[in-house]
N, C-alpha and C positions, 0 to 999 in steps of 0.2 A: 249389563247396566251397573253403574258404580254404586257401591254400598255407601250408606250414610251412617257415619259414626258421630254420635253426639256425646260430648264429655262435659259434665257439670262440675266446674272447678278448674282453676288454672294454676294450681300449685304443683309440687313435684309429681304426685301421683297422676294427675291429669295430663300434665305437659309431657312427661316421659312416656305415658301411654300413647299420646298423639305422635310423638317421635317414633315410637316402635311401629305403629300402624303405617306411618308414611314410609318407613324403611322397607316394610314388607309389601305394601300396596301403593304403587305410584298413582293410581287412579281414584283411590277412595276419596269420598267427600267427608272432610273432617271439620267439625265445628266444636269450639270450646266456648262455653258460656260461663262467665264469671261475674260476680258482684264487684270484684276489684276494679280499680281505676288504672292499674298498670299490668303489663305482662309479668310472667313469673319472675319473682325477685327473691333475694336472700333475706328471709325474715330474721334469722339470728343476727344479722348485721345491722339491724335498725338502731341499736345503741351506738354503733360506730358512727352512724349518720348524725345522731343527736350530739355526739361528742365532737363533731366536726372533722373526724378522721377521713371520711369519704364524702363524696357528693351524691346527690340523689340518684343520678344516672348510674353510679357505680353499684347500686343495689340490684339493678336489673340483670338477670342472668340470661334470659332469652329475649333478645332485642326484637323490636317489631319487624325488622328485616328478616328474621328467622321464620316468622309466621308467613310472611309474604312469599319468601323463596320456597317454602315447603307447602304452599297453598293450603294453609290452615286458617279457617275463618274464625278469628278471635273476636268474640263479642264482649267487650268490656262494659262495666256499669250496667249489667243486665240481670234482672231478677225473673225467676220463673214463678208464674202465678199458679199454674196447674199442669199436671202431667196425666196423660191417659195411656196406660200400658196396653189397653185393648186397641186403641187407634194408633198407637206408636207415634204419638206426637205430644207436644207441650205448647203452652201459650206463655209468652213473655209479658211482662207488665205493660209494655207499650202496645200490646195487641197482636204482635207478630207470632205466627205459628211456625214451629220448627218440627220437622218429622225426622224419624230415625229408623234405622234397621237394627243397630246395636246401641245401647245406652250405658254410659259409665258414670256412676256417682263418685265424684272425687271432691266432695264439698269440704273436706278438711275438718278443722276444729274451730270452736269459738271460745272466747274467754269465759272462764268460770267466774261468776260473780257471787261472792258469798252473800248470805242473807244478812243484810245490815240495814239499820235505819239511817237513811241518807237525807239530812236536812239541808245540805248545801251541795247540790249536784254540780254547780259551776266549777268546783275545784277538783272534781273527780275525773280521772283519765284512765284509759287502758292503752296498752301498746301491742297492737296486733297487725296494723296496716301501715303503709307509708304515710297516709293521712294522719294517723295517730302520732307517728314520729315527728312529722312536720309541726303539729300542734304542740307537742311536748318541747320541741326545740325552741319554739317561740316563748313558751311560758317560763323556761329556765332562765331566760334573759332578765326576768323581773321578779321571779320567786326568791324568797329568802330560805325557806326550808321545805323539803319534800319528804313525804312519808310514803313508803312503798309497802303495800300489803302483799306478801309472798316472798319467800326466800329461794325461789327457783333460779334457773340459769338466766332467763331474760331479765328478771327483776334485779339480780345482782349486777349484771352487765349495765343495765340502765342506771343503777345506783352509782357506779363508777363514772359513767358519762356525766351524770348530774354533778358529781363531786368536782370534776374538772372545770365545771362552769362556775365554781365558787359557791355552790348551794350547800346548805347543811342537809345531810341525808340521814334518814332513819328507816330501818327495815323492820317490819312486824311480821313474824312468822308464827302461824298457829301451831306448827309441829315443834318438837323439842330440838330440832337441828335444821341446818340449811341443806338444801338440795337432797331431801330425804329419799328421792327416787334413785339418786346416783351415788350417794355417800353414806357410809355407816357413821356411827357416833364419833369415832376418833378422827376419821377423815374429814368430817364436817367441822370438828373443832379446830383442826389445822387451818382449814380455809377461813373460818370465822376469825381466828386470831390474826391472820394476815390482813383481812379486810378491815378489822377494827383498828389495826395500826395505821390505816390510811385515813381514819377519822370518821368512819361510818358507825352509827350507833344501832345496836340490835335489841329487839324485844322478842325473845323466844317464848313459846307457849302463850302467845298473845291472844286474848279473847276479846275481840273488838265488839263494842256495843253499838256505836253509831259514828257517823261522820257529820260534823257540824261546822259552824262558821270558824271555829278556832282550830279545828283539826279532827282528831279522833278521840273518842272516849272509850277507855277500856273498862270491862265489867268489874275488874277487881284491883286495878292498879293505877287509877288516875287518868290524866289526859296526856295526849301527845300533840304538841303544836305543829301545824303544817299549813302552808299556803296552798300546797298542791298534794293531792292523794292519787297515787298511781296504783291501780289494782292489777297485780300480776300474779294471780293465784292459780295459774295453770290453765289448761284447756279441757273442753269436753267435746266429744264428737258432734259435728253439725248434722243432725239427723231429722230435723223438723220436716223438711221437704219430703224425705224418703218415707217418714211415718205417715204424713198426710196422703201420699200417693198410694199407700197400702203395702209397703214392703215390711218384712219382719225385721223388727229392731229390738235389740236389747240395750246395752250401753251404746253400741255402734250398729251399723247395718250388718246383719248376719250374712256371711258369705261361706260358700263351700270351698273345696280345694282348687276349684277353677276360678275362684273369685266371683262366682255367679251369686246373685242375690236370690230372693224368693220368688222372682218372676222371670220367665224365659226372656232371653235377650237383654237382660238387665244385670249389670255388674257393679261392684263397688271396690274401691281401693283407697289406701291412705288412712289419714287420721279419722275419717268418718266410718270406717268399716271395722268389723269384729270377726276375727277368724279363730275358731277353736277357743273361744272365750277370752281372747286377748285383743286389746286395742293398743297398738305400739306407741303412737304419738312421736315417731322418730322419722327423720329424713330418709335414712337407708331403707327401712321396710316400706315406706311409702313409694319409693322408686321401684323397688322389687315387685311390690303388689301391682303397681300401675302397668309395668311391663308384662307381668304375668296375665293380667286382665286383658291387655291388648292382644296378646297371642290367642287367648281363648275367644275373644270377640272376632278374630280373624278366622277362626275355625281350626286353629292349631292347638289341640288338646295339650295343656300344660298344667302340671300339678304344682300348686304352691304348698310347700312343706313347712312354712313358718320362717321367720327371720331370726337371726341371732340378736340377742338382747345386748347390743353394743352401743354405748353412748360415749362419745368423746367430745370434749370441749376445752376451751381455755377461758378461765374466769380470773379477772384482774392479773393476767399474766401467768397464772398457774395452770399447768396442764392437768386435766382431770379425765378419768375414764372409768366406766363401770361395764363389766362384761358378765353376762349371765343374769339370772333373775334374783336381784338383791332382795326384793320384797319377800320372796319365798325363803331366801336364806335367813332373813332376820326374824321371820314369823313362824318358822317350822321348828317344832321341838326336835332335839337331838342333833342339830347342826353344830359342827365344831368350827371354831374360828382360829386361824393362825395368822400372825402379822409380823411385819418388820418395818422399821422406820429409822431415818437419820435426819439431819437438819435440812436435807434437800428433797427427800422423797419418802413415800409411804406406800406399802402394799399390804392388802388384807385379803386373805384367802378363806373361802367358806366351803366346807366339805360335809357331805351327807352320805352316810352308808359307804364310806370309803371313796367317794367320787366328788371331784370338785364341781360346784354348782355356780359359783360366782367369784368375782375378784374386783377389788377396788384399787385404783391407782391415783395417787396424788403427787404432783411434782415431776413425774417422769412417766410418759405413756409410750415410750419407744417399743416396749415389749408387749403391748396390748394385743396386737394382731397375732403374734405368736401364741399368746394366752388364749385367744379366741379359738385358734386351731387346736390347741391342746384340749380345751373344753369339749370340742366336737368329738374327740376320740373316746370320751366317756370311760377312760381307763381307771382301774382301781389303783389308788395311791395310798392305801393303808400302810402306815408306818413310814411313808415317804413324804409326808407333808412338809417337813422342814427342807427337804431337798427341792421341792417345788417352790417354796418361798425363796430360796436362794437363787433358783433359776430365773424367776421372773421379777425379782426385786431390782 
């Protein structure tokens, strides 16, 4: 009898899990249940759609034809109202019941909304889904100035998209630098100078009190006028459904080395899960976790050993990469920093106890894969730090 695999979430973790299951089992019954209105799409490219660089259909990575040809039952616009691990079934909001033999939570992340007093919600937007991008594209046609809360990748790319529409753009970041998860202080300053030269205004260390009819009120430095406010302050794991169902949840759904959650035949992968205290929030780890979960769901014992902390992107035409755990590098006492830069590029190396633990690249990321492989060797580079700088600069 065919096994029933149910996947909650249609992003990279869930879709690549379904792909792996179908590759291994031609007869399995696979169902993907997602609240989204579209099949798996490229979320990082939403700003390109807003800017008019691509059409909506260009965002879709797995077309509907893929689901049909692979006999994957894709349930769009579907909300799960309850799950019973004992009965191995769930009820959808429309009253439909779905049963499973193996269940994968791949519910991803949801936007983090800072605690603010919002007196005019009509001007507040987020950018997480295609529907969000469509709404923002329309509003940029009539808006005069847009304020973006958050200096992360998506917020910066959105800012550049808005700028091309002739809108005045301001970015408010609570931290002391942009892209604090991917860049150190000097790397962030290089990026900030480049973006400022394009005409975007920054408010760092911004402590926002409220959003009102005029825009934003800061706690200690006046007002920021804005017709539209985009909240792009990062994501948090979407774990409400898992917590309600009774799974063990910390920041994310806690999983073991087989991506199994705290109940038998239930797994988790991607932005919603937490392995060894880490929630990655990156495309690469989500794909790796989804495929690992799929193999274990199929009965092929496969150990997940963690993913490399590698983030690569292009912001306003500048290649940026961070490899290793920059947070640990910046916050751990005794870590040494070595760096090199010129007018075109910047490389920053972090070393602890004679071993490289992180590297930041700005302007040229051609050597980041080689640096990732170098990090994996965990070799002692005491008194060789400058040689390493030259090698990867």
